[in-house]
C-alpha positions as CSV (number, residue, x, y, z in Angstrom):
1,M,3.5,8.8,27.4
2,A,-0.2,8.0,26.9
3,A,-1.2,10.9,29.2
4,I,1.1,13.3,27.3
5,F,-0.4,12.2,24.0
6,L,-4.0,12.6,25.3
7,V,-3.2,16.1,26.6
8,T,-1.7,17.1,23.3
9,V,-4.7,15.8,21.3
10,L,-7.1,17.6,23.6
11,A,-5.1,20.8,23.3
12,V,-5.2,20.6,19.5
13,V,-9.0,20.0,19.6
14,V,-9.5,23.0,21.9
15,Y,-7.4,25.2,19.7
16,A,-9.3,24.1,16.6
17,Q,-12.6,24.8,18.2
18,D,-11.5,28.3,19.3
19,G,-10.1,29.1,15.9
20,E,-6.6,29.4,17.3
21,T,-3.5,27.9,15.9
22,P,-2.0,24.9,17.8
23,P,1.7,24.3,18.2
24,P,4.0,23.8,16.5
25,Y,2.4,26.1,13.9
26,A,1.5,28.9,16.3
27,G,3.5,32.0,15.7
28,Q,5.0,31.0,12.3
29,K,5.4,33.8,9.8
30,N,5.5,33.8,6.0
31,P,9.2,33.8,5.0
32,F,8.3,35.5,1.7
33,P,7.1,39.1,1.4
34,W,3.3,39.1,0.6
35,D,4.0,41.1,-2.6
36,D,6.9,38.8,-3.8
37,A,6.0,38.2,-7.5
38,S,8.4,35.2,-7.7
39,A,6.7,33.5,-4.7
40,Q,3.3,34.3,-6.1
41,G,4.1,32.8,-9.5
42,A,5.5,29.6,-7.9
43,G,2.4,29.4,-5.6
44,K,0.1,29.8,-8.6
45,D,1.7,26.9,-10.4
46,I,1.3,24.7,-7.3
47,F,-2.3,25.9,-6.7
48,Q,-3.3,25.0,-10.3
49,R,-1.8,21.6,-9.9
50,S,-3.0,20.7,-6.4
51,C,-5.8,22.9,-5.4
52,Q,-7.7,24.3,-8.4
53,G,-9.7,21.2,-8.9
54,C,-11.7,21.8,-5.8
55,H,-11.3,25.6,-5.2
56,G,-11.7,26.7,-8.8
57,P,-9.3,29.0,-10.8
58,A,-10.5,32.1,-8.8
59,G,-10.5,30.3,-5.4
60,A,-14.2,30.6,-5.1
61,G,-15.2,26.9,-5.7
62,I,-16.0,26.2,-2.1
63,A,-18.2,28.7,-0.3
64,A,-16.8,27.9,3.2
65,A,-13.2,28.6,1.9
66,D,-13.7,31.4,-0.6
67,F,-10.3,33.0,-1.3
68,S,-11.7,35.6,-3.7
69,T,-13.5,37.7,-1.1
70,G,-12.1,41.1,-0.2
71,D,-11.4,40.4,3.4
72,F,-9.6,37.1,2.9
73,S,-6.3,38.8,2.2
74,Q,-6.6,40.8,5.5
75,K,-7.4,37.6,7.4
76,L,-4.4,35.8,5.8
77,E,-2.0,38.6,6.7
78,A,-3.4,38.8,10.3
79,Q,-3.2,35.0,10.9
80,P,-0.7,33.4,8.6
81,D,0.1,30.7,11.0
82,F,-3.6,29.6,11.2
83,Y,-3.9,29.2,7.4
84,F,-0.5,27.5,7.2
85,W,-1.7,25.0,9.8
86,K,-4.9,24.4,7.8
87,L,-3.0,23.9,4.6
88,S,-0.4,21.6,6.3
89,E,-2.7,19.4,8.4
90,G,-5.9,19.6,6.2
91,E,-9.4,18.9,7.5
92,L,-10.5,15.5,6.2
93,S,-14.0,15.9,7.7
94,K,-14.6,18.7,5.2
95,G,-12.7,17.1,2.3
96,M,-9.4,19.0,2.8
97,P,-6.4,16.7,2.5
98,P,-3.2,17.4,4.3
99,F,-0.3,18.7,2.3
100,K,2.6,18.6,4.8
101,S,3.8,15.3,3.4
102,S,3.6,16.2,-0.3
103,L,4.6,19.9,-0.3
104,S,7.6,21.5,1.4
105,D,7.3,24.4,3.9
106,D,8.3,26.9,1.2
107,E,5.8,25.5,-1.3
108,R,3.0,25.8,1.2
109,W,4.0,29.4,2.0
110,Q,4.1,30.1,-1.7
111,I,0.6,28.9,-2.1
112,L,-0.6,31.3,0.7
113,T,1.4,34.1,-0.9
114,Y,-0.5,33.5,-4.1
115,L,-3.9,33.2,-2.3
116,R,-3.5,36.7,-1.0
117,V,-3.8,38.1,-4.5
118,I,-5.8,35.3,-6.2
119,G,-8.9,37.5,-6.4
120,E,-6.9,40.1,-8.3
121,T,-5.0,37.8,-10.7
122,A,-7.3,34.9,-11.4
123,P,-9.9,35.2,-14.2
124,P,-13.5,35.4,-12.9
125,E,-15.4,32.2,-13.2
126,P,-18.2,32.4,-15.8
127,E,-21.7,32.1,-14.3
128,V,-23.7,29.4,-16.0
129,P,-27.5,29.4,-15.4
130,P,-28.6,26.2,-13.7
131,A,-30.2,23.6,-15.9
132,A,-33.6,22.3,-15.1
133,G,-34.0,18.7,-14.1
134,P,-31.4,16.1,-13.1
135,V,-27.9,16.2,-14.6
136,P,-27.1,13.3,-17.0
137,A,-24.4,11.0,-15.7
138,G,-22.2,11.8,-18.7
139,D,-22.1,15.5,-17.7
140,F,-20.3,14.8,-14.4
141,T,-16.6,15.7,-14.1
142,L,-14.2,14.1,-11.7
143,Q,-10.8,15.3,-10.6
144,L,-8.5,13.1,-8.5
145,L,-6.1,14.8,-6.1
146,A,-3.0,13.0,-4.7
147,P,0.6,13.9,-3.9
148,E,3.2,13.4,-6.6
149,K,5.3,11.4,-4.3
150,A,4.4,9.3,-1.3
151,E,5.9,6.7,1.0
152,A,4.9,3.1,0.5
153,G,3.6,1.5,3.7
154,Q,2.2,4.8,5.0
155,V,-1.3,6.2,4.8
156,L,-2.0,8.0,1.5
157,T,-5.0,10.4,1.4
158,L,-6.9,10.4,-1.9
159,S,-9.4,13.1,-2.7
160,A,-11.8,13.2,-5.6
161,A,-13.8,16.2,-6.5
162,L,-17.2,15.5,-8.3
163,R,-18.9,18.3,-10.1
164,D,-21.9,18.6,-12.5
165,A,-22.1,20.4,-15.8
166,Q,-22.5,23.8,-14.1
167,N,-19.3,23.1,-12.1
168,Q,-21.3,22.7,-8.9
169,P,-20.3,20.2,-6.3
170,V,-22.3,16.9,-6.3
171,A,-23.0,15.4,-2.8
172,G,-24.0,11.9,-1.7
173,K,-22.5,10.0,-4.6
174,L,-20.3,6.9,-4.3
175,V,-16.9,7.3,-5.9
176,K,-14.7,4.2,-6.4
177,F,-10.9,4.2,-6.3
178,Y,-8.7,1.8,-8.3
179,T,-5.0,1.0,-8.8
180,K,-3.4,-0.8,-11.6
181,A,-2.2,-4.3,-10.6
182,D,-0.2,-7.0,-12.4
183,F,-1.6,-10.5,-11.7
184,F,-1.1,-12.7,-14.8
185,T,-2.3,-9.6,-16.7
186,T,-2.5,-5.9,-16.1
187,G,-5.9,-4.6,-14.8
188,L,-7.6,-2.4,-12.4
189,M,-8.0,-3.5,-8.7
190,E,-10.5,-1.7,-6.5
191,I,-8.9,-0.3,-3.4
192,G,-11.9,1.4,-1.8
193,D,-14.7,3.9,-2.1
194,A,-16.0,7.0,-0.5
195,V,-19.2,9.1,-0.6
196,T,-19.0,12.8,-1.6
197,D,-19.8,15.4,1.0
198,D,-21.6,18.8,0.5
199,N,-18.5,20.1,-1.2
200,G,-18.5,17.3,-3.7
201,M,-15.3,15.8,-2.1
202,A,-14.8,12.0,-1.7
203,V,-11.9,11.3,0.6
204,M,-10.3,7.9,1.1
205,E,-7.2,6.7,3.0
206,Y,-5.2,4.0,1.4
207,V,-2.0,2.2,2.4
208,P,0.1,1.3,-0.7
209,R,2.3,-1.7,-0.6
210,Q,4.2,-1.3,-3.9
211,S,7.0,0.9,-5.1
212,G,7.7,2.7,-8.4
213,E,5.2,4.7,-10.5
214,V,1.6,3.6,-9.6
215,E,-1.4,4.8,-11.5
216,I,-4.5,5.5,-9.3
217,R,-7.9,6.0,-10.7
218,A,-11.3,7.3,-9.5
219,S,-14.6,6.8,-11.2
220,Y,-18.3,7.7,-10.9
221,A,-20.7,6.7,-13.6
222,S,-18.9,7.6,-16.9
223,A,-16.6,10.2,-15.2
224,E,-13.1,9.1,-14.6
225,A,-9.8,10.6,-13.4
226,A,-6.3,9.3,-12.9
227,V,-3.1,10.4,-11.3
228,T,0.4,8.8,-11.1
229,V,2.0,8.6,-7.7
230,I,5.7,7.8,-7.3
231,F,6.7,5.6,-4.4
232,P,10.5,5.4,-3.9
233,E,12.1,2.1,-3.2
234,E,12.2,1.5,0.5
235,G,14.7,-1.3,0.7
236,K,12.7,-3.1,3.3
237,A,10.1,-5.9,3.3
238,F,6.4,-5.0,3.9
239,Y,5.6,-8.6,4.8
240,H,7.6,-11.1,6.8
241,T,6.4,-14.5,5.7
242,E,7.1,-17.8,7.5
243,V,7.5,-20.9,5.5
244,G,5.8,-24.1,6.6
245,I,3.8,-25.0,9.7
246,Q,4.8,-24.1,13.3
247,F,5.1,-27.1,15.6
248,P,6.2,-27.3,19.2
249,A,9.6,-28.9,19.4
250,L,12.6,-29.3,21.7
251,G,16.0,-27.8,20.8
252,E,17.1,-25.3,18.2
253,G,16.9,-25.7,14.5
254,R,19.8,-27.4,12.6
255,F,20.8,-26.3,9.1
256,I,23.0,-28.6,6.9
257,G,24.1,-26.8,3.7
258,P,25.5,-23.6,2.2
259,E,24.8,-20.5,4.4
260,E,23.5,-18.5,1.5
261,L,20.6,-20.9,1.2
262,Q,19.3,-20.2,4.7
263,L,16.0,-18.6,5.2
264,G,15.9,-14.8,5.4
265,E,13.4,-12.0,4.9
266,Q,10.9,-13.1,2.2
267,G,13.0,-16.3,1.8
268,H,11.8,-19.7,0.7
269,A,12.6,-23.2,1.8
270,P,15.7,-24.5,0.1
271,A,14.9,-27.7,-1.9
272,T,18.5,-29.1,-2.2
273,V,19.7,-29.0,1.4
274,F,18.9,-30.6,4.8
275,R,17.3,-28.4,7.3
276,L,16.1,-30.2,10.5
277,P,13.6,-28.0,12.3
278,S,14.5,-28.8,15.9
279,G,17.8,-30.5,16.2
280,T,17.9,-34.2,17.0
281,L,14.6,-34.4,18.8
282,F,12.4,-32.9,16.1
283,W,8.7,-33.7,15.5
284,L,9.4,-35.3,12.1
285,A,11.6,-38.1,13.5
286,P,8.9,-40.7,14.2
287,I,7.4,-40.4,10.7
288,L,10.9,-40.5,9.1
289,W,12.0,-43.5,11.1
290,L,8.8,-45.4,10.4
291,A,9.1,-44.8,6.6
292,M,12.8,-45.9,6.7
293,T,11.8,-49.0,8.7
294,I,9.2,-50.0,6.1
295,W,11.6,-49.6,3.3
296,V,14.3,-51.6,5.1
297,V,11.8,-54.4,5.5
298,Y,11.0,-54.3,1.8
299,F,14.6,-54.4,0.9
300,Y,15.3,-57.3,3.3
301,V,12.4,-59.3,1.8
302,L,13.8,-58.8,-1.7
303,Y,17.2,-59.8,-0.5
304,Q,15.9,-63.0,1.0
305,V,14.2,-63.8,-2.3
306,F,17.5,-63.1,-4.0
307,R,19.2,-65.7,-1.8
308,I,16.8,-68.5,-2.7
309,P,18.9,-71.0,-4.8
310,V,17.9,-71.8,-8.3
311,P,17.5,-75.6,-8.7
312,D,18.7,-75.9,-12.3
313,D,19.5,-73.8,-15.3
314,T,16.7,-75.2,-17.6
315,T,14.9,-71.8,-17.8
316,E,16.3,-69.0,-20.0
317,T,14.9,-66.3,-17.7
318,D,17.4,-64.9,-15.2
319,T,15.1,-65.1,-12.2
320,R,17.8,-63.7,-9.9
321,R,17.8,-60.4,-11.8
322,I,14.2,-59.6,-10.8
323,P,15.0,-59.2,-7.0
324,I,18.1,-57.2,-7.8
325,I,16.0,-54.7,-9.8
326,G,13.5,-54.7,-7.0
327,M,16.1,-54.0,-4.4
328,V,17.5,-51.1,-6.4
329,F,14.0,-49.7,-7.0
330,V,13.1,-49.9,-3.3
331,A,16.4,-48.3,-2.3
332,V,16.0,-45.4,-4.7
333,V,12.3,-44.8,-3.8
334,G,13.2,-45.0,-0.1
335,L,16.0,-42.4,-0.5
336,V,13.7,-40.1,-2.4
337,L,11.0,-40.4,0.3
338,V,13.5,-39.5,3.0
339,L,14.8,-36.5,1.1
340,M,11.2,-35.3,0.5
341,L,10.3,-35.6,4.2
342,V,13.5,-33.8,5.3
343,T,13.4,-31.0,2.7
344,S,9.6,-30.5,2.3
345,P,8.0,-27.2,3.3
346,I,6.3,-29.0,6.2
347,S,9.7,-29.5,7.9
348,H,10.7,-25.8,7.5
349,P,9.2,-23.6,10.2
């Protein structure tokens, strides 16, 4: 299996270096006619939502991937499988996130159908003369790109596009990523950071561990951006915790109590039942028997005091009641100690 995987990876690398499309994308065709107005309209909506932040409204925001040039539509029609592969798998080294997990096959083909005519339909980007001197921090704009839905426990790719006042990419800047977290109060928790590349893209991979609607933020200086990602309920535990301390022991564990109180996934030690960790020969037995022996000795001493006869009844104090109270106290405390030792987290591996 390892050899097959290595050969597959090498094949993909060779294909990528030669500009050819690797399987399973090789040979795929656009299911929509290139002049399908409905597909172009749907692709435009998806492009504006997922791609325009980096590529611009006319598709000319990145020089290495300029969709507004005259020959791009010809290249797209000649190699649709190549561009479908790029859109699906992305190219993180150049700031391009993969969209195969967030967009369906039809949605990706609709984007490509729209890109064929983007130079004709999109408004031209206004040219702004470059400003002299450094750009103030407040003039930066930041756009955060993330799928609308993702799977918790799986790698999520976050991309932030940083641009200056002239809408030019800003390279070499550290962008920080945050997520909202509830811990006594609601606040932002930093989940990582990334440095922008020559295209102004900061790309970070993050593995979420929560479900529901999660707000993710990116910031640089005073520029901020936020998106909401929906993580459906998985119905499975991300962590499998073990209660107590593991000790070597002989025999299997013994549980005394209702079955519904037994430990399960993400369970906790039951506080009202007996659970012996290793049958009759468990590690806690010497401590338990020692504590019980000490308390039996206390009880026996008080009992002997109770048996001492009273010589006369001249005193008004009932001296025999004192050892009785003491025996009851010792018996109760001893029972509590035994229960604490048996049901404590230390005895629950």
